[in-house]
MARZADREN-453919 format. One line per 2 residues: number of its first residue (from 1); their letters; for each residue x, y, z negated of C-alpha. Coordinates in nm, 2 decimals, decimal comma. Each point is the difference from the previous one (the first is absolute). Layout:
N
NUM> a> X/Y/Z | ...
//
This chain:
480
1> mr> -8,27/-3,80/0,24 | -0,05/-0,19/-0,33
3> rl> -0,16/-0,29/0,18 | 0,28/-0,01/0,25
5> ls> 0,27/-0,02/-0,26 | -0,19/-0,24/-0,21
7> ts> -0,07/-0,23/0,29 | 0,37/0,02/0,12
9> la> 0,14/-0,08/-0,34 | -0,25/-0,28/-0,06
11> la> 0,09/-0,16/0,34 | 0,37/0,04/-0,07
13> aa> -0,04/-0,16/-0,35 | -0,19/-0,29/0,15
15> ll> 0,26/-0,06/0,27 | 0,30/0,04/-0,22
17> ag> -0,14/-0,25/-0,24 | 0,07/-0,27/0,26
19> ci> 0,35/0,13/0,10 | 0,27/-0,25/0,10
21> dl> 0,35/0,02/-0,13 | 0,24/-0,13/0,27
23> ap> 0,32/0,04/-0,20 | 0,17/-0,33/-0,08
25> ay> -0,02/-0,11/-0,37 | 0,31/0,12/-0,18
27> hr> 0,22/-0,25/-0,17 | 0,33/0,10/-0,18
29> pp> 0,29/-0,17/0,17 | 0,18/-0,26/-0,22
31> ep> 0,32/0,13/-0,17 | 0,30/-0,07/0,22
33> tp> 0,23/-0,04/-0,30 | 0,05/-0,25/-0,28
35> at> -0,23/0,01/-0,30 | 0,29/0,08/-0,24
37> fp> 0,32/0,19/0,03 | 0,34/-0,18/0,05
39> tg> 0,18/-0,16/-0,30 | 0,36/-0,11/-0,04
41> pa> 0,33/0,12/-0,14 | -0,03/0,35/0,14
43> ya> -0,34/0,06/-0,17 | -0,09/0,08/-0,35
45> ap> -0,18/-0,26/-0,21 | -0,37/0,06/-0,05
47> vi> -0,07/0,24/-0,28 | -0,30/-0,10/-0,21
49> gs> -0,20/0,29/-0,12 | 0,21/0,25/0,19
51> qp> -0,13/0,35/0,04 | -0,25/0,04/0,29
53> vv> 0,05/0,24/0,28 | -0,11/0,34/-0,13
55> gw> -0,04/0,35/0,15 | 0,30/0,21/0,07
57> qd> -0,08/0,23/-0,30 | 0,05/-0,30/-0,24
59> ff> 0,27/-0,16/0,21 | 0,25/0,28/0,00
61> sd> 0,13/0,08/-0,35 | 0,22/0,30/0,07
63> pr> -0,20/0,32/-0,07 | 0,20/0,20/0,25
65> lk> -0,05/-0,26/0,28 | -0,37/-0,01/-0,08
67> av> -0,01/0,38/0,04 | 0,18/-0,02/0,33
69> ig> -0,24/-0,27/0,13 | -0,30/0,21/-0,11
71> qa> 0,15/0,30/0,19 | 0,04/-0,22/0,31
73> la> -0,36/-0,12/-0,01 | -0,11/0,36/0,01
75> sn> 0,24/0,12/0,26 | 0,11/-0,29/0,23
77> rd> -0,10/0,07/0,36 | -0,05/-0,37/0,09
79> lr> -0,27/-0,01/-0,27 | -0,16/0,32/0,13
81> ea> 0,00/-0,15/0,35 | -0,16/-0,32/-0,14
83> va> -0,27/0,20/-0,18 | -0,07/0,20/0,32
85> ni> -0,04/-0,33/0,19 | -0,26/-0,11/-0,26
87> aa> -0,20/0,31/0,06 | 0,02/-0,04/0,38
89> ar> -0,10/-0,37/-0,02 | -0,29/0,08/-0,23
91> aq> -0,12/0,28/0,24 | 0,02/-0,25/0,30
93> yt> -0,21/-0,25/-0,19 | -0,26/0,28/-0,08
95> vq> -0,02/0,09/0,37 | -0,03/-0,36/0,11
97> ra> -0,26/-0,08/-0,27 | -0,22/0,29/0,12
99> al> -0,06/-0,19/0,33 | -0,22/-0,24/-0,20
101> fp> -0,26/0,27/-0,05 | -0,19/0,22/0,24
103> tv> 0,09/0,36/0,05 | -0,30/0,22/-0,03
105> na> 0,01/0,35/0,15 | -0,26/0,27/-0,04
107> qa> -0,06/0,27/0,26 | -0,21/0,31/0,00
109> sg> -0,05/0,19/0,32 | -0,20/0,29/0,15
111> qy> -0,07/0,06/0,37 | -0,12/0,33/0,15
113> gq> -0,09/0,08/0,35 | -0,23/0,18/0,24
115> ep> -0,20/-0,13/0,29 | -0,24/0,16/0,25
117> ts> -0,36/-0,05/-0,12 | -0,10/-0,11/0,36
119> vl> 0,24/-0,30/-0,03 | -0,11/-0,10/-0,34
121> te> -0,37/0,03/0,08 | 0,02/-0,12/0,36
123> np> -0,20/0,31/0,09 | 0,17/0,20/0,28
125> ra> -0,22/0,30/-0,08 | 0,13/0,02/-0,37
127> rg> 0,22/0,29/-0,08 | 0,28/0,06/-0,25
129> et> 0,23/-0,23/-0,19 | -0,04/-0,23/-0,30
131> tl> 0,26/-0,03/-0,27 | 0,07/-0,36/-0,11
133> ql> 0,13/-0,11/-0,34 | 0,08/-0,36/-0,12
135> ys> 0,13/-0,10/-0,33 | 0,12/-0,35/-0,11
137> lt> 0,15/-0,17/-0,30 | 0,14/-0,35/0,07
139> an> 0,21/-0,27/-0,16 | 0,19/-0,26/0,20
141> vs> 0,20/-0,31/-0,02 | 0,25/-0,04/0,29
143> aw> 0,13/-0,33/0,12 | 0,01/-0,18/-0,34
145> ql> 0,15/-0,34/0,06 | -0,17/-0,29/-0,17
147> dl> 0,27/-0,22/-0,14 | -0,17/-0,34/0,07
149> fg> 0,33/-0,18/0,06 | 0,21/0,15/-0,27
151> ki> 0,23/0,21/0,22 | -0,03/0,32/-0,20
153> rn> 0,00/-0,19/-0,33 | 0,32/-0,18/0,08
155> lt> 0,17/0,32/0,12 | -0,12/0,16/-0,33
157> ka> 0,13/-0,29/-0,20 | 0,34/0,01/0,18
159> aq> 0,02/0,38/-0,08 | -0,08/-0,07/-0,36
161> iq> 0,26/-0,27/-0,03 | 0,26/0,22/0,16
163> yf> -0,09/0,26/-0,27 | 0,06/-0,27/-0,26
165> as> 0,33/-0,08/0,17 | 0,11/0,36/-0,02
167> rq> -0,05/-0,01/-0,37 | 0,21/-0,31/-0,03
169> ar> 0,27/0,17/0,21 | 0,00/0,29/-0,25
171> da> 0,05/-0,24/-0,29 | 0,28/-0,17/0,19
173> aq> 0,15/0,34/0,06 | -0,01/0,08/-0,37
175> it> 0,18/-0,32/-0,09 | 0,27/0,08/0,26
177> vv> 0,03/0,36/-0,13 | 0,03/-0,12/-0,36
179> se> 0,27/-0,27/0,08 | 0,19/0,24/0,23
181> va> 0,01/0,27/-0,26 | 0,11/-0,24/-0,27
183> sd> 0,27/-0,15/0,23 | 0,13/0,35/0,09
185> yl> -0,01/0,10/-0,36 | 0,21/-0,30/-0,10
187> av> 0,24/0,07/0,29 | 0,06/0,35/-0,13
189> ga> 0,09/-0,15/-0,35 | 0,22/-0,27/0,15
191> dr> 0,20/0,24/0,22 | 0,03/0,24/-0,29
193> al> 0,14/-0,29/-0,20 | 0,24/-0,09/0,28
195> lk> 0,11/0,37/0,02 | 0,07/0,01/-0,37
197> ia> 0,21/-0,32/0,03 | 0,19/0,15/0,29
199> ed> 0,06/0,33/-0,20 | 0,12/-0,19/-0,30
201> tl> 0,23/-0,22/0,22 | 0,14/0,31/0,16
203> ks> 0,07/0,16/-0,33 | 0,16/-0,31/-0,15
205> gt> 0,19/-0,06/0,32 | 0,13/0,36/0,01
207> ds> 0,12/-0,04/-0,36 | 0,17/-0,32/0,09
209> lt> 0,16/0,16/0,31 | 0,13/0,29/-0,22
211> vt> 0,16/-0,25/-0,24 | 0,15/-0,20/0,29
213> qh> 0,14/0,31/0,16 | 0,16/0,10/-0,33
215> rf> 0,15/-0,35/-0,04 | 0,13/0,02/0,35
217> ai> 0,16/0,33/-0,07 | 0,19/-0,14/-0,30
219> gv> 0,10/-0,31/0,20 | -0,23/-0,25/-0,18
221> dn> -0,23/-0,07/0,30 | 0,07/-0,01/0,37
223> ql> -0,17/0,17/0,30 | -0,21/-0,31/0,07
225> dv> -0,16/0,03/-0,34 | -0,09/0,36/0,07
227> sq> -0,14/-0,09/0,34 | -0,21/-0,28/-0,15
229> ae> -0,14/0,23/-0,27 | -0,09/0,25/0,27
231> tv> -0,21/-0,25/0,20 | -0,24/-0,03/-0,30
233> vq> -0,03/0,38/-0,02 | -0,06/0,05/0,37
235> qa> -0,25/-0,28/0,02 | -0,20/0,14/-0,29
237> rf> 0,03/0,35/0,14 | -0,15/-0,13/0,33
239> dv> -0,28/-0,17/-0,19 | -0,09/0,31/-0,20
241> ar> -0,04/0,20/0,32 | -0,20/-0,28/0,17
243> lt> -0,23/-0,06/-0,30 | -0,05/0,37/-0,05
245> tq> -0,15/0,01/0,35 | -0,19/-0,32/-0,07
247> va> -0,17/0,14/-0,31 | -0,10/0,31/0,19
249> qd> -0,15/-0,22/0,28 | -0,18/-0,22/-0,26
251> rn> -0,16/0,31/-0,14 | -0,11/0,10/0,35
253> al> -0,15/-0,34/0,05 | -0,19/0,02/-0,33
255> dl> -0,13/0,34/0,07 | -0,13/-0,12/0,34
257> av> -0,17/-0,31/-0,16 | -0,15/0,22/-0,27
259> gs> -0,11/0,27/0,25 | 0,14/0,29/-0,21
261> pv> 0,32/0,08/-0,18 | 0,06/-0,20/-0,32
263> aa> 0,12/0,21/-0,29 | 0,36/-0,06/-0,12
265> de> -0,11/-0,10/-0,35 | -0,23/-0,27/0,15
267> lp> 0,29/-0,18/0,17 | 0,15/-0,31/-0,16
269> dn> 0,32/0,00/-0,20 | 0,33/-0,12/0,14
271> vv> -0,04/-0,35/-0,15 | -0,25/-0,27/0,09
273> qr> 0,06/-0,24/-0,30 | -0,35/0,06/-0,11
275> vv> -0,25/-0,16/0,23 | -0,28/0,25/0,06
277> vl> -0,25/-0,26/0,10 | -0,16/-0,29/-0,18
279> dr> 0,20/-0,32/-0,05 | -0,27/-0,25/0,03
281> lp> -0,21/-0,08/0,30 | -0,20/-0,32/0,08
283> aa> 0,23/-0,26/0,16 | -0,23/-0,29/0,04
285> vd> -0,28/0,18/0,20 | -0,22/-0,16/0,26
287> st> 0,05/0,12/0,35 | -0,37/0,08/0,03
289> vl> 0,09/0,33/-0,19 | 0,13/0,11/0,34
291> lq> -0,35/0,02/0,13 | -0,06/0,30/-0,22
293> rp> 0,29/0,20/0,13 | -0,14/0,32/0,16
295> dv> 0,18/-0,06/0,33 | -0,14/-0,35/0,02
297> lq> -0,34/0,12/-0,08 | 0,04/0,27/0,27
299> ae> 0,09/-0,27/0,25 | -0,30/-0,20/-0,09
301> dq> -0,23/0,30/0,03 | 0,13/0,06/0,35
303> lr> -0,06/-0,36/0,08 | -0,36/0,03/-0,12
305> aa> -0,05/0,31/0,20 | 0,13/-0,18/0,31
307> na> -0,25/-0,28/-0,07 | -0,28/0,25/0,00
309> di> 0,12/0,15/0,33 | -0,06/-0,34/0,16
311> ga> -0,36/0,03/-0,09 | -0,03/0,34/0,16
313> ar> 0,17/-0,13/0,31 | -0,24/-0,29/0,03
315> an> -0,30/0,23/-0,04 | 0,10/0,18/0,32
317> ff> -0,12/-0,31/0,19 | -0,36/0,07/-0,11
319> pd> -0,24/0,28/0,09 | 0,01/0,34/-0,15
321> is> -0,33/0,12/-0,13 | -0,04/0,37/-0,07
323> lt> -0,29/0,22/-0,10 | -0,07/0,36/0,10
325> gq> -0,31/0,18/-0,12 | -0,13/0,34/-0,10
327> gg> -0,31/0,14/-0,15 | -0,12/0,35/-0,10
329> lt> -0,24/0,28/0,02 | -0,08/0,24/0,29
331> sv> -0,21/0,32/0,00 | -0,05/0,30/0,22
333> al> 0,00/0,22/-0,31 | 0,27/0,00/-0,26
335> sa> -0,26/0,07/-0,28 | -0,19/-0,31/0,10
337> lf> 0,30/-0,23/0,03 | -0,09/-0,17/-0,32
339> rg> -0,38/0,05/0,03 | -0,18/-0,19/0,26
341> as> 0,31/-0,04/0,22 | 0,02/-0,29/0,24
343> sa> 0,23/-0,28/-0,09 | 0,24/-0,15/0,26
345> ws> 0,22/-0,31/-0,02 | 0,20/-0,23/0,22
347> fa> 0,17/-0,34/-0,06 | 0,25/-0,15/0,24
349> pt> 0,17/-0,33/-0,09 | 0,29/-0,11/0,23
351> it> 0,15/-0,34/0,05 | 0,34/-0,02/0,17
353> qt> 0,16/-0,33/0,11 | 0,34/-0,02/0,17
355> if> -0,03/-0,20/0,32 | 0,36/0,03/0,13
357> da> 0,30/0,16/-0,18 | 0,29/-0,18/0,18
359> ga> 0,09/-0,19/-0,32 | 0,03/0,30/-0,23
361> nr> -0,22/-0,15/-0,27 | 0,19/-0,33/0,02
363> gn> 0,33/0,19/-0,02 | -0,11/0,20/-0,30
365> ln> -0,11/-0,32/-0,18 | 0,33/-0,17/0,08
367> la> 0,18/0,31/-0,12 | -0,19/-0,01/-0,33
369> ka> 0,08/-0,36/-0,05 | 0,37/0,05/0,08
371> qr> 0,01/0,29/-0,24 | -0,16/-0,22/-0,27
373> dl> 0,27/-0,27/0,07 | 0,27/0,27/-0,03
375> ev> -0,14/0,12/-0,34 | 0,00/-0,37/-0,12
377> at> 0,37/-0,02/0,08 | 0,06/0,34/-0,16
379> ye> -0,18/-0,11/-0,32 | 0,19/-0,33/-0,02
381> ka> 0,33/0,18/0,06 | -0,08/0,25/-0,28
383> iq> -0,05/-0,29/-0,24 | 0,32/-0,17/0,12
385> ta> 0,20/0,33/-0,04 | -0,14/0,05/-0,35
387> fr> 0,09/-0,36/-0,09 | 0,36/0,05/0,11
389> ev> 0,03/0,33/-0,18 | -0,12/-0,15/-0,33
391> ad> 0,21/-0,31/0,05 | 0,32/0,20/0,08
393> al> -0,06/0,22/-0,30 | -0,06/-0,31/-0,23
395> aq> 0,32/-0,16/0,13 | 0,20/0,31/-0,09
397> rg> -0,17/0,03/-0,33 | 0,09/-0,36/-0,09
399> ti> 0,37/0,07/0,01 | 0,05/0,37/-0,06
401> de> 0,03/-0,03/-0,37 | 0,28/-0,26/0,04
403> ql> 0,17/0,23/0,25 | -0,03/0,30/-0,23
405> aa> 0,14/-0,19/-0,30 | 0,29/-0,14/0,20
407> qq> 0,08/0,34/0,14 | -0,01/0,16/-0,34
409> al> 0,24/-0,26/-0,14 | 0,23/0,05/0,31
411> td> 0,00/0,38/-0,07 | 0,08/-0,05/-0,37
413> as> 0,28/-0,24/0,09 | 0,14/0,25/0,26
415> at> -0,01/0,27/-0,26 | 0,19/-0,22/-0,24
417> al> 0,25/-0,09/0,27 | 0,07/0,36/0,08
419> ki> 0,05/0,09/-0,37 | 0,25/-0,28/-0,04
421> st> 0,18/0,07/0,33 | 0,03/0,37/-0,09
423> ar> 0,14/-0,08/-0,34 | 0,26/-0,25/0,14
425> yn> 0,10/0,26/0,27 | 0,04/0,27/-0,26
427> qg> 0,22/-0,23/-0,20 | 0,21/-0,08/0,30
429> sd> -0,08/-0,37/0,00 | -0,21/0,00/0,33
431> ty> 0,00/0,17/0,34 | -0,24/0,26/0,11
433> ln> -0,14/-0,23/0,26 | -0,19/-0,20/-0,26
435> vl> -0,15/0,33/-0,13 | -0,10/0,10/0,35
437> ia> -0,16/-0,34/0,06 | -0,19/0,03/-0,33
439> qr> -0,11/0,35/0,08 | -0,14/-0,10/0,33
441> sl> -0,17/-0,30/-0,14 | -0,17/0,20/-0,27
443> ya> -0,11/0,26/0,25 | -0,15/-0,25/0,23
445> aq> -0,16/-0,19/-0,29 | -0,17/0,32/-0,13
447> qt> -0,14/0,08/0,35 | -0,13/-0,35/0,04
449> lv> -0,16/0,01/-0,35 | -0,19/0,31/0,10
451> aa> -0,11/-0,16/0,32 | -0,13/-0,31/-0,20
453> ql> -0,18/0,23/-0,25 | -0,16/0,18/0,29
455> ak> -0,09/-0,33/0,17 | -0,18/-0,12/-0,31
457> st> -0,21/0,31/-0,03 | -0,09/0,02/0,37
459> nl> -0,08/-0,37/0,00 | -0,27/0,05/-0,25
461> vt> -0,13/0,30/0,19 | 0,00/-0,21/0,33
463> ly> -0,17/-0,29/-0,17 | -0,26/0,22/-0,16
465> aa> -0,08/0,16/0,34 | 0,00/-0,33/0,18
467> lg> -0,26/-0,14/-0,24 | -0,23/0,29/0,09
469> gg> 0,01/0,20/-0,33 | 0,01/0,37/-0,07
471> ln> -0,36/0,10/0,05 | -0,11/0,15/-0,33
473> ap> 0,00/0,35/0,15 | -0,29/0,19/0,15
475> te> -0,11/-0,16/0,33 | 0,04/0,33/0,18
477> ap> 0,27/0,25/-0,04 | -0,11/0,35/-0,11
479> ah> -0,09/0,24/0,28 | 0,24/0,27/0,10
//
């Protein structure tokens, strides 16, 4: 048995030393995007010495938001699914890799029987029966395929690369979860701010309506002034009800992104003046940074796996060589199985060559090549999509500060106009129409200011995610 296994392994090693790899040489496709990101009036000027892209734990400065993101990384179901996919891909790789090695089985057996003595001795005069016993211990290798043309090695390589791709998919999922949680968190704060503005407007509008109704009762104002004052109250009343619903829905969205309910004391305040993310990110970055985005790396891994599949498909045109053998000990007495027993062995190599398959092998090869071409297109599209995401975010970043400053100035001017109009109206030197216009202008300006503040914060989150950051967390979520 030892001689059989030694001979088989030695023969296999000698043959495998001359194995042929039929997979085409892999070359990374050239980038289908410009070398640098766009420049122009919409884009920020390059920042020399700007802060590099950092992990999410350093990027987000609000301690409550960091706690919520940490909760999401432990509870989000998308991440759990990604971790399960990693485990499945790793198991598939392990199963495929096992085909490179022989499977050795051991078998022990005993056989008992009884035959007429006359039959065994070929003496028709013999009487009685003879009890037969046979014991054996064998080890065997069944149909182990020699991978002379790289079929199994390429299939194993493809399975391994798919495993790597699943890890990249998990990293991409983490970036998505972090950015979604941050965006939903900011949305809660923005809508709470809008709700506070609507409530303040409702209160001030109600006070103005009460004054106008009193002035109408004493004959100072007319019914038109009362009706105009009421329009502000009813509009604010509607917005309070609508935004109350919106805040509740925002919380539901945040809970879903996190994967578990977020405590009330972890939610943002009803103002978003403080930016809860870093202010500085690299503006003048080279587009090659996109090649390190997890989704781009995943697409490249899938391309490399498809390249290996071509080698496996090509190997189907060549003979399959497999080895089957066994060896062991045989004895008519169990006590003598390991003492003086006779050895037995067999060795049966098999060579199989397809003569006619109606074009199946050719079709499989064409399918593998088409799949490789598809993965090339997918890889290039992933880079182009990443390029646009970064370019769009940079374009917004280049003008958002100017927008925010202008909107803040407009809000301040609207507040001043309302103050002056109200004073002139109370003095009787102006109509209520100007007060109404000023109230509406201030209300709209405050709402737009909140939207601009939200846009600045979410732009930084978007740009950070588009550049492929956010990976200073454990590579696998904790088991549950």
